[in-house]
C-alpha positions as CSV (number, residue, x, y, z in Angstrom):
1,M,7.8,-20.8,5.0
2,E,10.8,-22.9,6.1
3,S,14.4,-21.4,5.7
4,V,16.7,-23.2,3.3
5,S,20.6,-23.6,4.1
6,A,22.8,-22.7,1.2
7,K,24.5,-26.1,1.7
8,E,21.2,-28.0,0.7
9,L,20.6,-25.7,-2.2
10,R,24.3,-26.3,-3.6
11,E,23.6,-29.9,-3.6
12,Q,20.6,-29.6,-5.9
13,S,20.8,-29.5,-9.7
14,S,20.3,-26.2,-11.7
15,G,17.0,-27.6,-13.0
16,D,15.7,-28.2,-9.6
17,L,16.7,-24.7,-8.4
18,A,14.9,-23.2,-11.4
19,K,11.7,-25.0,-10.5
20,R,12.1,-24.1,-7.0
21,I,12.4,-20.3,-7.9
22,L,9.2,-20.5,-10.0
23,D,7.3,-22.2,-7.1
24,L,8.6,-19.5,-4.6
25,Q,7.6,-16.7,-7.1
26,K,4.1,-18.2,-7.1
27,V,3.8,-18.4,-3.3
28,G,5.2,-14.7,-3.2
29,M,2.5,-13.7,-5.6
30,Q,-0.2,-15.5,-3.6
31,E,1.0,-13.8,-0.4
32,R,0.9,-10.4,-2.0
33,L,-2.6,-10.9,-3.2
34,R,-3.9,-12.4,0.1
35,T,-2.4,-9.5,2.2
36,A,-3.4,-6.8,-0.1
37,G,-6.8,-6.2,1.5
38,Q,-6.1,-7.4,5.1
39,A,-3.4,-7.7,7.7
40,A,-0.9,-10.4,7.3
41,K,-0.7,-13.4,9.6
42,D,2.9,-13.9,8.9
43,S,4.2,-10.5,8.2
44,H,7.7,-11.7,7.3
45,A,6.7,-14.2,4.7
46,K,7.2,-12.0,1.7
47,R,10.7,-11.0,3.0
48,K,11.6,-14.7,3.5
49,I,10.4,-15.7,0.1
50,R,12.6,-12.8,-1.3
51,R,15.6,-13.8,0.5
52,I,15.4,-17.5,-0.5
53,V,14.9,-16.7,-4.1
54,A,17.9,-14.5,-4.0
55,R,20.0,-17.2,-2.3
56,I,19.0,-19.6,-5.1
57,K,19.9,-17.1,-7.8
58,T,23.2,-16.3,-6.1
59,I,24.0,-20.2,-6.1
60,M,23.0,-20.6,-9.6
61,K,25.4,-17.9,-10.7
62,E,28.2,-19.5,-8.6
63,K,27.6,-22.8,-10.5
64,G,27.6,-21.0,-13.8
65,A,31.0,-19.4,-13.2
66,A,32.5,-22.7,-11.8
């Protein structure tokens, strides 16, 4: 899971950001299911996904207020 800068996210449209959130949530669900019964290879993947989703939601709120 690559990290995404806020600058890159601000350049994207709201529709692209919403699609990206859905994709990340699917990946997050797959991570939870994959690691439910076994040790995680990337133990920080779930945290990274949550932080990226939060960053995108914050930017979407900023765009809505502007």
